[in-house]
Short mmCIF file of the C-alpha atoms (twelve columns), coordinates in Angstrom:
data_MODEL
# 
_entry.id   MODEL 
# 
loop_
_atom_site.group_PDB 
_atom_site.id 
_atom_site.type_symbol 
_atom_site.label_atom_id 
_atom_site.label_alt_id 
_atom_site.label_comp_id 
_atom_site.label_asym_id 
_atom_site.label_seq_id 
_atom_site.Cartn_x 
_atom_site.Cartn_y 
_atom_site.Cartn_z 
_atom_site.pdbx_PDB_model_num 
ATOM 1   C CA . MET A 1   -12.250 -40.672 -20.588 1 
ATOM 2   C CA . LYS A 2   -13.540 -37.476 -20.926 1 
ATOM 3   C CA . LEU A 3   -12.009 -34.925 -23.568 1 
ATOM 4   C CA . ILE A 4   -11.190 -31.451 -22.296 1 
ATOM 5   C CA . LYS A 5   -12.541 -29.144 -25.236 1 
ATOM 6   C CA . ILE A 6   -10.143 -26.208 -25.828 1 
ATOM 7   C CA . LYS A 7   -11.317 -23.054 -27.427 1 
ATOM 8   C CA . PRO A 8   -9.611  -21.148 -29.960 1 
ATOM 9   C CA . SER A 9   -9.453  -17.970 -27.956 1 
ATOM 10  C CA . GLN A 10  -7.778  -19.799 -25.129 1 
ATOM 11  C CA . ILE A 11  -4.874  -21.082 -27.349 1 
ATOM 12  C CA . VAL A 12  -4.329  -17.549 -27.635 1 
ATOM 13  C CA . ALA A 13  -4.723  -16.515 -24.114 1 
ATOM 14  C CA . TYR A 14  -2.720  -18.996 -22.325 1 
ATOM 15  C CA . PRO A 15  0.645   -18.528 -24.079 1 
ATOM 16  C CA . PHE A 16  -0.068  -14.833 -23.475 1 
ATOM 17  C CA . LEU A 17  -0.820  -15.267 -19.973 1 
ATOM 18  C CA . VAL A 18  2.070   -17.430 -19.334 1 
ATOM 19  C CA . VAL A 19  4.491   -14.694 -20.832 1 
ATOM 20  C CA . PHE A 20  2.633   -12.087 -18.821 1 
ATOM 21  C CA . VAL A 21  3.292   -13.776 -15.407 1 
ATOM 22  C CA . CYS A 22  7.048   -14.552 -16.400 1 
ATOM 23  C CA . PHE A 23  7.548   -10.974 -17.209 1 
ATOM 24  C CA . SER A 24  5.732   -9.688  -13.956 1 
ATOM 25  C CA . VAL A 25  7.647   -12.510 -11.830 1 
ATOM 26  C CA . PHE A 26  11.240  -11.861 -13.150 1 
ATOM 27  C CA . PRO A 27  11.876  -8.672  -11.356 1 
ATOM 28  C CA . ILE A 28  11.144  -10.261 -8.211  1 
ATOM 29  C CA . PHE A 29  13.291  -13.164 -8.819  1 
ATOM 30  C CA . TRP A 30  15.884  -10.958 -10.175 1 
ATOM 31  C CA . MET A 31  15.585  -8.905  -6.679  1 
ATOM 32  C CA . VAL A 32  15.834  -12.025 -4.437  1 
ATOM 33  C CA . SER A 33  18.689  -13.718 -6.735  1 
ATOM 34  C CA . SER A 34  20.756  -10.608 -6.396  1 
ATOM 35  C CA . ALA A 35  20.180  -10.327 -2.619  1 
ATOM 36  C CA . ILE A 36  21.826  -14.007 -2.143  1 
ATOM 37  C CA . LYS A 37  24.308  -13.715 -5.038  1 
ATOM 38  C CA . PRO A 38  28.097  -12.633 -4.027  1 
ATOM 39  C CA . SER A 39  29.106  -9.006  -5.410  1 
ATOM 40  C CA . THR A 40  31.194  -10.582 -7.869  1 
ATOM 41  C CA . GLU A 41  28.346  -12.211 -9.604  1 
ATOM 42  C CA . ILE A 42  26.148  -9.284  -9.453  1 
ATOM 43  C CA . TYR A 43  28.500  -7.498  -11.376 1 
ATOM 44  C CA . SER A 44  29.595  -9.941  -13.797 1 
ATOM 45  C CA . ILE A 45  29.005  -9.549  -17.796 1 
ATOM 46  C CA . PRO A 46  27.113  -11.447 -19.061 1 
ATOM 47  C CA . PRO A 47  25.041  -11.734 -16.045 1 
ATOM 48  C CA . LYS A 48  24.556  -14.938 -14.071 1 
ATOM 49  C CA . ILE A 49  21.246  -16.069 -12.646 1 
ATOM 50  C CA . PHE A 50  22.248  -17.942 -9.683  1 
ATOM 51  C CA . THR A 51  25.234  -20.242 -9.394  1 
ATOM 52  C CA . SER A 52  26.333  -19.158 -5.901  1 
ATOM 53  C CA . PHE A 53  24.710  -18.408 -2.697  1 
ATOM 54  C CA . THR A 54  25.731  -15.727 -0.096  1 
ATOM 55  C CA . LEU A 55  23.922  -13.981 3.162   1 
ATOM 56  C CA . GLN A 56  26.820  -11.275 3.060   1 
ATOM 57  C CA . HIS A 57  24.282  -8.619  1.604   1 
ATOM 58  C CA . PHE A 58  21.744  -9.427  4.515   1 
ATOM 59  C CA . ARG A 59  24.399  -9.442  7.284   1 
ATOM 60  C CA . TYR A 60  25.892  -5.974  6.054   1 
ATOM 61  C CA . MET A 61  22.014  -4.712  5.760   1 
ATOM 62  C CA . LEU A 62  20.970  -6.099  8.997   1 
ATOM 63  C CA . PHE A 63  23.927  -5.607  11.487  1 
ATOM 64  C CA . GLU A 64  26.293  -2.490  9.700   1 
ATOM 65  C CA . THR A 65  23.425  -0.231  8.641   1 
ATOM 66  C CA . HIS A 66  20.546  1.413   9.964   1 
ATOM 67  C CA . THR A 67  18.110  -0.439  7.989   1 
ATOM 68  C CA . ILE A 68  16.533  -2.204  10.805  1 
ATOM 69  C CA . ARG A 69  15.536  1.510   12.393  1 
ATOM 70  C CA . TYR A 70  14.448  2.407   9.099   1 
ATOM 71  C CA . PHE A 71  12.008  -0.403  8.825   1 
ATOM 72  C CA . LEU A 72  10.778  -0.018  12.164  1 
ATOM 73  C CA . ASN A 73  9.970   3.827   11.355  1 
ATOM 74  C CA . SER A 74  8.237   2.461   8.351   1 
ATOM 75  C CA . LEU A 75  6.070   0.204   10.075  1 
ATOM 76  C CA . ILE A 76  5.146   2.685   12.761  1 
ATOM 77  C CA . VAL A 77  4.305   5.482   10.303  1 
ATOM 78  C CA . ALA A 78  2.346   3.333   7.774   1 
ATOM 79  C CA . SER A 79  0.306   1.450   10.735  1 
ATOM 80  C CA . ILE A 80  -0.632  4.302   12.458  1 
ATOM 81  C CA . THR A 81  -1.567  6.104   9.278   1 
ATOM 82  C CA . THR A 82  -3.783  3.416   8.230   1 
ATOM 83  C CA . LEU A 83  -5.607  2.835   11.518  1 
ATOM 84  C CA . ILE A 84  -6.378  6.824   11.970  1 
ATOM 85  C CA . SER A 85  -7.251  6.917   7.936   1 
ATOM 86  C CA . LEU A 86  -9.861  4.073   8.157   1 
ATOM 87  C CA . SER A 87  -11.183 5.727   11.640  1 
ATOM 88  C CA . PHE A 88  -12.468 8.724   9.639   1 
ATOM 89  C CA . ALA A 89  -13.265 6.749   6.356   1 
ATOM 90  C CA . LEU A 90  -15.568 4.507   7.635   1 
ATOM 91  C CA . PRO A 91  -18.188 7.157   8.684   1 
ATOM 92  C CA . GLY A 92  -17.010 9.711   5.920   1 
ATOM 93  C CA . GLY A 93  -17.501 6.767   3.024   1 
ATOM 94  C CA . TYR A 94  -20.666 5.683   4.994   1 
ATOM 95  C CA . GLY A 95  -21.975 9.479   4.794   1 
ATOM 96  C CA . LEU A 96  -21.240 10.044  1.037   1 
ATOM 97  C CA . ALA A 97  -22.957 6.725   0.172   1 
ATOM 98  C CA . ARG A 98  -26.128 7.094   2.278   1 
ATOM 99  C CA . PHE A 99  -26.910 10.736  2.877   1 
ATOM 100 C CA . ASN A 100 -28.084 13.432  0.401   1 
ATOM 101 C CA . PHE A 101 -26.824 17.203  1.585   1 
ATOM 102 C CA . LYS A 102 -25.811 20.181  0.036   1 
ATOM 103 C CA . MET A 103 -22.010 20.170  -0.889  1 
ATOM 104 C CA . LYS A 104 -22.229 16.610  -1.726  1 
ATOM 105 C CA . ASN A 105 -21.391 16.430  -5.175  1 
ATOM 106 C CA . ALA A 106 -18.703 19.058  -4.576  1 
ATOM 107 C CA . ILE A 107 -17.209 17.231  -1.771  1 
ATOM 108 C CA . SER A 108 -17.046 13.765  -3.725  1 
ATOM 109 C CA . ILE A 109 -15.190 15.950  -6.539  1 
ATOM 110 C CA . ALA A 110 -12.683 17.809  -4.310  1 
ATOM 111 C CA . ILE A 111 -11.739 13.838  -3.157  1 
ATOM 112 C CA . LEU A 112 -11.290 12.751  -6.571  1 
ATOM 113 C CA . PHE A 113 -9.318  16.086  -7.031  1 
ATOM 114 C CA . SER A 114 -7.249  15.626  -4.219  1 
ATOM 115 C CA . GLN A 115 -5.776  12.341  -6.033  1 
ATOM 116 C CA . MET A 116 -4.966  14.087  -9.282  1 
ATOM 117 C CA . LEU A 117 -2.787  16.528  -7.795  1 
ATOM 118 C CA . PRO A 118 1.066   15.649  -8.301  1 
ATOM 119 C CA . LEU A 119 2.791   15.184  -5.216  1 
ATOM 120 C CA . ALA A 120 5.483   17.510  -5.951  1 
ATOM 121 C CA . VAL A 121 2.974   20.546  -6.284  1 
ATOM 122 C CA . LEU A 122 2.305   20.069  -2.461  1 
ATOM 123 C CA . LEU A 123 6.212   19.699  -1.519  1 
ATOM 124 C CA . ILE A 124 6.804   23.202  -0.812  1 
ATOM 125 C CA . PRO A 125 3.607   24.171  0.994   1 
ATOM 126 C CA . LEU A 126 3.429   21.193  3.323   1 
ATOM 127 C CA . TYR A 127 7.186   21.902  4.069   1 
ATOM 128 C CA . MET A 128 6.537   25.549  5.118   1 
ATOM 129 C CA . VAL A 129 3.665   24.090  7.243   1 
ATOM 130 C CA . LEU A 130 5.530   21.463  9.193   1 
ATOM 131 C CA . ALA A 131 8.430   23.811  9.374   1 
ATOM 132 C CA . PHE A 132 5.985   26.282  11.160  1 
ATOM 133 C CA . LEU A 133 4.593   23.949  13.758  1 
ATOM 134 C CA . GLY A 134 7.952   22.461  14.419  1 
ATOM 135 C CA . LEU A 135 7.156   18.885  12.986  1 
ATOM 136 C CA . LEU A 136 9.867   18.417  10.564  1 
ATOM 137 C CA . ASP A 137 11.848  15.091  11.353  1 
ATOM 138 C CA . THR A 138 9.119   13.680  13.315  1 
ATOM 139 C CA . TYR A 139 6.538   10.672  13.338  1 
ATOM 140 C CA . LEU A 140 3.767   13.074  13.778  1 
ATOM 141 C CA . GLY A 141 4.715   15.246  10.729  1 
ATOM 142 C CA . LEU A 142 5.129   12.297  8.470   1 
ATOM 143 C CA . ILE A 143 1.870   10.880  9.611   1 
ATOM 144 C CA . LEU A 144 -0.248  13.963  9.006   1 
ATOM 145 C CA . THR A 145 1.131   14.390  5.782   1 
ATOM 146 C CA . TYR A 146 0.251   10.775  4.771   1 
ATOM 147 C CA . LEU A 147 -3.210  11.218  6.117   1 
ATOM 148 C CA . GLY A 148 -3.908  14.263  3.668   1 
ATOM 149 C CA . PHE A 149 -3.905  11.882  0.815   1 
ATOM 150 C CA . ALA A 150 -4.869  8.608   2.914   1 
ATOM 151 C CA . ILE A 151 -8.092  9.658   4.470   1 
ATOM 152 C CA . PRO A 152 -9.563  10.966  0.781   1 
ATOM 153 C CA . LEU A 153 -8.387  7.749   -0.794  1 
ATOM 154 C CA . THR A 154 -9.720  5.236   1.805   1 
ATOM 155 C CA . THR A 155 -12.930 7.569   1.910   1 
ATOM 156 C CA . TRP A 156 -13.814 7.485   -1.817  1 
ATOM 157 C CA . LEU A 157 -13.077 3.543   -1.711  1 
ATOM 158 C CA . LEU A 158 -15.292 2.791   1.185   1 
ATOM 159 C CA . ARG A 159 -17.844 5.003   -0.280  1 
ATOM 160 C CA . GLY A 160 -17.971 2.861   -3.080  1 
ATOM 161 C CA . PHE A 161 -18.227 -0.217  -1.126  1 
ATOM 162 C CA . PHE A 162 -21.049 1.168   1.102   1 
ATOM 163 C CA . ALA A 163 -23.012 2.246   -1.985  1 
ATOM 164 C CA . GLY A 164 -23.305 -1.218  -3.061  1 
ATOM 165 C CA . ILE A 165 -24.655 -2.364  0.161   1 
ATOM 166 C CA . PRO A 166 -28.707 -2.599  0.133   1 
ATOM 167 C CA . LYS A 167 -30.235 -0.077  2.619   1 
ATOM 168 C CA . GLU A 168 -32.758 -2.526  3.542   1 
ATOM 169 C CA . LEU A 169 -30.027 -4.342  5.676   1 
ATOM 170 C CA . GLU A 170 -29.417 -0.995  8.155   1 
ATOM 171 C CA . GLU A 171 -33.312 -0.302  7.868   1 
ATOM 172 C CA . ALA A 172 -33.960 -3.618  9.422   1 
ATOM 173 C CA . ALA A 173 -31.732 -2.794  12.125  1 
ATOM 174 C CA . MET A 174 -33.173 0.276   13.075  1 
ATOM 175 C CA . ILE A 175 -36.510 -1.227  12.910  1 
ATOM 176 C CA . ASP A 176 -35.341 -3.590  15.689  1 
ATOM 177 C CA . GLY A 177 -34.121 -0.658  17.551  1 
ATOM 178 C CA . CYS A 178 -30.542 -0.102  16.659  1 
ATOM 179 C CA . THR A 179 -29.371 3.615   15.725  1 
ATOM 180 C CA . ARG A 180 -27.835 4.549   12.757  1 
ATOM 181 C CA . PHE A 181 -24.360 4.181   14.248  1 
ATOM 182 C CA . GLN A 182 -25.111 0.768   15.677  1 
ATOM 183 C CA . ALA A 183 -26.581 -0.484  12.464  1 
ATOM 184 C CA . LEU A 184 -23.312 0.694   10.863  1 
ATOM 185 C CA . MET A 185 -21.057 -1.006  13.167  1 
ATOM 186 C CA . ARG A 186 -23.000 -3.961  13.800  1 
ATOM 187 C CA . VAL A 187 -24.576 -4.839  10.399  1 
ATOM 188 C CA . LEU A 188 -22.640 -2.881  7.528   1 
ATOM 189 C CA . VAL A 189 -19.140 -3.228  9.007   1 
ATOM 190 C CA . PRO A 190 -19.359 -6.902  9.285   1 
ATOM 191 C CA . VAL A 191 -21.047 -7.079  5.924   1 
ATOM 192 C CA . ALA A 192 -17.772 -4.620  4.242   1 
ATOM 193 C CA . MET A 193 -15.145 -6.011  6.339   1 
ATOM 194 C CA . PRO A 194 -13.299 -7.841  3.371   1 
ATOM 195 C CA . ALA A 195 -13.653 -4.338  1.539   1 
ATOM 196 C CA . ILE A 196 -12.595 -2.436  4.645   1 
ATOM 197 C CA . ILE A 197 -9.499  -4.957  5.025   1 
ATOM 198 C CA . ALA A 198 -8.404  -4.586  1.453   1 
ATOM 199 C CA . THR A 199 -8.682  -0.935  1.576   1 
ATOM 200 C CA . GLY A 200 -6.566  -0.691  4.794   1 
ATOM 201 C CA . VAL A 201 -4.072  -2.931  3.127   1 
ATOM 202 C CA . TYR A 202 -3.963  -0.718  0.204   1 
ATOM 203 C CA . SER A 203 -3.539  2.430   2.557   1 
ATOM 204 C CA . PHE A 204 -0.527  0.891   4.307   1 
ATOM 205 C CA . MET A 205 1.125   0.289   0.969   1 
ATOM 206 C CA . VAL A 206 0.764   3.654   -0.145  1 
ATOM 207 C CA . ALA A 207 2.216   4.845   3.052   1 
ATOM 208 C CA . TRP A 208 4.812   1.922   3.401   1 
ATOM 209 C CA . GLU A 209 6.355   2.710   -0.362  1 
ATOM 210 C CA . GLU A 210 6.050   6.754   0.043   1 
ATOM 211 C CA . PHE A 211 9.362   8.103   -0.837  1 
ATOM 212 C CA . LEU A 212 9.213   12.185  -1.996  1 
ATOM 213 C CA . PHE A 213 7.750   13.266  1.472   1 
ATOM 214 C CA . ALA A 214 9.843   11.056  3.665   1 
ATOM 215 C CA . LEU A 215 13.000  12.390  1.795   1 
ATOM 216 C CA . SER A 216 12.217  16.055  2.196   1 
ATOM 217 C CA . PHE A 217 10.884  15.953  5.697   1 
ATOM 218 C CA . THR A 218 13.202  13.829  7.644   1 
ATOM 219 C CA . SER A 219 16.659  14.223  8.123   1 
ATOM 220 C CA . SER A 220 17.946  12.021  10.984  1 
ATOM 221 C CA . ASP A 221 18.051  7.923   11.111  1 
ATOM 222 C CA . ARG A 222 15.687  8.319   14.108  1 
ATOM 223 C CA . VAL A 223 12.818  9.077   11.554  1 
ATOM 224 C CA . ARG A 224 13.901  7.980   8.260   1 
ATOM 225 C CA . THR A 225 11.565  5.130   6.716   1 
ATOM 226 C CA . LEU A 226 12.806  2.284   4.675   1 
ATOM 227 C CA . PRO A 227 12.484  3.817   1.131   1 
ATOM 228 C CA . ILE A 228 14.843  6.538   2.359   1 
ATOM 229 C CA . GLY A 229 17.198  3.999   3.554   1 
ATOM 230 C CA . ILE A 230 17.173  1.705   0.600   1 
ATOM 231 C CA . ASN A 231 18.267  5.264   -1.347  1 
ATOM 232 C CA . SER A 232 21.407  5.505   0.779   1 
ATOM 233 C CA . PHE A 233 22.863  2.737   -0.768  1 
ATOM 234 C CA . ILE A 234 23.206  4.664   -3.889  1 
ATOM 235 C CA . GLY A 235 26.370  6.679   -3.775  1 
ATOM 236 C CA . GLU A 236 27.724  9.248   -5.967  1 
ATOM 237 C CA . TYR A 237 30.448  6.894   -7.476  1 
ATOM 238 C CA . GLY A 238 28.528  3.802   -7.290  1 
ATOM 239 C CA . VAL A 239 25.562  1.594   -6.385  1 
ATOM 240 C CA . ASP A 240 25.868  -1.256  -3.567  1 
ATOM 241 C CA . TRP A 241 23.511  -3.692  -5.680  1 
ATOM 242 C CA . GLY A 242 23.711  -6.308  -3.193  1 
ATOM 243 C CA . ALA A 243 22.541  -4.204  -0.271  1 
ATOM 244 C CA . VAL A 244 19.884  -2.620  -2.397  1 
ATOM 245 C CA . MET A 245 18.515  -6.051  -3.414  1 
ATOM 246 C CA . ALA A 246 18.481  -6.972  0.238   1 
ATOM 247 C CA . SER A 247 16.709  -4.140  1.597   1 
ATOM 248 C CA . SER A 248 14.291  -4.304  -1.119  1 
ATOM 249 C CA . THR A 249 13.575  -7.957  -0.117  1 
ATOM 250 C CA . LEU A 250 13.050  -7.171  3.366   1 
ATOM 251 C CA . ALA A 251 10.695  -4.112  2.202   1 
ATOM 252 C CA . SER A 252 8.617   -6.729  0.371   1 
ATOM 253 C CA . LEU A 253 8.055   -9.053  3.155   1 
ATOM 254 C CA . PRO A 254 5.321   -6.904  5.047   1 
ATOM 255 C CA . ILE A 255 3.131   -6.560  1.863   1 
ATOM 256 C CA . ILE A 256 3.481   -10.449 1.123   1 
ATOM 257 C CA . VAL A 257 2.587   -11.310 4.263   1 
ATOM 258 C CA . LEU A 258 -0.461  -9.054  4.714   1 
ATOM 259 C CA . PHE A 259 -1.379  -10.770 1.291   1 
ATOM 260 C CA . MET A 260 -1.082  -13.666 2.574   1 
ATOM 261 C CA . ILE A 261 -3.010  -13.259 5.853   1 
ATOM 262 C CA . PHE A 262 -6.075  -11.509 3.931   1 
ATOM 263 C CA . TYR A 263 -5.966  -13.449 0.635   1 
ATOM 264 C CA . GLU A 264 -9.346  -14.577 1.118   1 
ATOM 265 C CA . GLN A 265 -10.632 -10.979 1.833   1 
ATOM 266 C CA . PHE A 266 -8.963  -9.888  -1.442  1 
ATOM 267 C CA . ILE A 267 -10.652 -12.609 -3.473  1 
ATOM 268 C CA . SER A 268 -13.780 -11.724 -1.960  1 
ATOM 269 C CA . THR A 269 -13.761 -8.130  -2.400  1 
ATOM 270 C CA . PHE A 270 -12.688 -8.279  -6.152  1 
ATOM 271 C CA . THR A 271 -14.895 -10.980 -6.766  1 
ATOM 272 C CA . GLU A 272 -18.190 -9.042  -5.233  1 
ATOM 273 C CA . GLY A 273 -16.864 -5.966  -7.193  1 
ATOM 274 C CA . MET A 274 -16.710 -7.709  -10.468 1 
ATOM 275 C CA . ILE A 275 -20.433 -9.191  -9.932  1 
ATOM 276 C CA . LYS A 276 -21.639 -5.775  -8.919  1 
ATOM 277 C CA . GLY A 277 -19.861 -4.340  -11.799 1 
# 
């Protein structure tokens, strides 16, 4: 029987990791358990972990509120934002990674600077622009707003991925007769596909969970997104924690599904990134 040697560092690291995982998972457990507990147990003191099961909060959230409409609104806005941002970020990130031109450093700094600005600083100017264009309380207004920070974000991320791909790959394709665009689409994009998917999912998550702009630029249930719907369960005189937890569970499902579908791409992207780093 082969003995497994345990290093002293592992003796310290493993308990720490177990505590860290439990600390990270507990909020998710509490959210789901509160969504399927009766209201009497949610407000009980001392708190009860889980003793009874009910779907009353989900029934109320799904059939007596506009949560499904909010869910579809978020899905539409986040999906379109992700597709458009990737369409611009692919050539943009490739250009910043491969070409040397005037203002290249200035553009790169401007992209980084755009991610450092607090969203509250942009709130009033964007509101005035959307009001002037007549795009308040519309899908298009939200999508254009989200693209303002999604395109710089995805461009910067893809720039880093393309910079890590050897130039010899596209040069070999161009020697074989491909144009630069064909080399990008036929050679580099397949190679960078895990990174593109990971970037797209991250862009989707940012648009999916955005709250401030959606709260400020929408006023009707026709356009409001899911974070605003969850916030609607918080009233002046109390909070419907059962509905909040049920709708939060619903809001978490797309992200969980995306991660499960693209799990291998995430692992591949982060592993290659660590190796290159």
